[in-house]
N, C-alpha and C positions, 0 to 999 in steps of 0.2 A: 634892757636894751631900748634905746631911744629910736623910734621909727625914723628912717632916713631913706630917701631914694624912691624911685618909681620902678615897678615891675612891668614887664611887657609880655603878655601871653597871646601869641599869635594863633591863628587858625582860620578855617573857612566858616566855622560856626553854622553848619548847614544841616540841622538847626543847632543853636546853642542849647545846651542841656545842663542839668544840675551838676554833672561831673566836672564841666568846665568851671562852674562857679566854685565848687569845692576845691579844685586845684588852685584857683586864684586866692582863695582864703588861706589855704595851707601855706602857699608861698609867702603871703603877706605876714603871717604869724612867724614862720620859721626863719625868714630872712630879714625881719625887722623893717619892712617897707612901709612907707606912708600910704601907698595905694598900689593896686595892680590895675593896669589898663588892658582891657581886651582889645586885640589888634586884628580886626577882620581883614582877610586878604581880599584884594580886588580881583586879580586874575592869577591864582596860584599856579606856578609853572608845573607842579607835579600832579595836578588834577585837571581832567578834561572838561567836565560839566559841573557847574555849580549854580545854585539858585541866584537870581539877580541880586546885586549888592544891596539895593535899597531894601529889599525884603529881609535879607539877613541882618541888616543894620536895625531895622525896626524891631525884629525879634530880640536883638541884643539890648536895645533900649528898654523894652518891656522887662527883660530878665534882670537888668541892672537896677531898674526901678523897684524891684522887690528886695534888694539887698539892704538889710536893716542897719548894718554898720557903716554904710556909705563908703566902704573901702575899695570898691570896684568901680572903675570908670571905663570909658571907651575912647580909643585913639583911632581916628578915621584916616590917617595919612595915606594908608595903602589904597583906600577906596578912591582917592583923588588922582591916582597915578594910572596912566594908560599903559597897556602892555603887561607882560608878565611881572609878577611880584617877587622880588628878591629881598631877603631880610637884610643883607648887607647894605643895600640902597636905603632901606628904611632907617637903619641905625645912623647912617651918615647924614641923612636929612634931619633926623631928630637932633643930632648934635649941632648941626648948623643952626637950628632953632633955639636950642636950650643952652648951648655951650657945654663945657666939660666940668662944671662945678657940681652938678647934680648926679648922684649915682644912678645909673641905669642898669637894670638886671633883666636879661632875656631869659624867660622861663621856658624850659624844654621838658617834654616827657621823655621817658627812657627810650621809646622808639625813635624819637627825633635824634637823640644822642647817638644811637646806633647808626643812623643814616647820615650823620653830620658830614661825613666825607664827601657826600654827593651834592652838598650845598655850594652855591656860587661863592667864591672867595671866603670859604669858611675859616681859613687861618687868620683873616683880618677882623673877625667878629669882636675879638677881645680888645681891639684898638678903639672900640667905641662903647662897649658895654661889658659887664660881667655876665656869667651864665649861672643860672640856678637850675640844677637838674633834679627832677622829681623821681624818686624811687617809690614804686607802689607796693605797699605791704612788705617792704624790705627786700624786694626782688633785686638781685645784683644788676649793676649797670654793665653794659658791654659796648665797645666801640671798635672801630677799625684800628689796625696797628698804628697807622699814621696819626690818627686822632689821639690814641693812647700816648704816643711819644710826645706829641705837641702839647698835651695837657698835663704831663707828668709833674711839672714844677709850678703849676698854676692853681692848685687846689688850696682851699682854706676852709675854716669852719663856717657854717651857715651864719652864725651870729656876727662874724667878722666881715662878711662879704661886702657890706656897704661902707666899710671904713676906707675903702678906695672907690673911686668913681667908675672905674672900668678895669678890665685886665685880669680878673680872678674868676675861679670856678668853685662852686659849692654844691653839695647835694643835700636834699631834704626829703622827707617822707610825707605821704598822705595816706589816709585810710582807703581801702579799696572802694571803688564805685563802679557799678556795672553799666552805667549809661553809655550808649554808643549811638552817634548820629547815623552811622550806616544802618544799624539795626532799626532805628526809628523810621527812617525812610523806607526800608524794606517792608516793615510791618504795615505802614500806612498804605503802601501801594497794594498789598495783598488782602487786607482785611477791612471791614467797615471801621470807620474812624473810632467809634466808641469801644469796639473790641480791641483795636490796636492800642488805645490808651490804657486799657486794663492790663495789657501785656507789658507796658512800660511804666507802670504806676510808680511814681516817685522820681522818674527820670527828667521830667520837664516842668518848669514853672507853669502854673495854670494859665497865666496870661499868654505865654508863648503857645501853649496847646490851643487856646481859643483863637489866637491869630492864625495859626496854621489851618484850623478848620474853616475859619471865615474866608481865607484866601484860596482854599482848596490846594494848598501846597502838597507836593509829593504825591499827588493823585488822591488826596483825602476825599472820601465818599461815605455815604450812609450805608 
């Protein structure tokens, strides 16, 4: 399979952790992508409080700098937008910039697939990109009845997803990874930083952990 196209993995990345990076790598391998760009949200409409965008971006830059195969990048388009961040607006803007000759694949976790019917203009996503849906450890995917009906004739094999530039859906798998940004934040608030890091050993790139400690993010303390 000749690599083709760009994957987009959105999130708040608050903080970015190794599970995010593993998901990006798994998508790149399974879907035959040239690269996967991490897409940090500016003001995600489904979340109330997030760390300032500049600090989340700096953590992403540190994390991506540790990626040895250089197959992960960062797309900052959502950080440049004022107001709530909606994926459909991002895809439209990227197509205006890139045109329609390059395959774009929006990468979603199983939980996002389940909640897709709550997204703004979700039925129009495939007008601009294809979807790569991640199943973790073979767990079955579930979606609302309306999403199931909408997607029924759009599925294809993962290795065929980028043979068209938009409009298709494929699923792929990744090995389980326990990392959770919510749990990282919770532990850092409750425990001395060194103790919290022992609890989440292997979850964070070392450079990201050092940055968090130096900035006192999430209430980091000795």
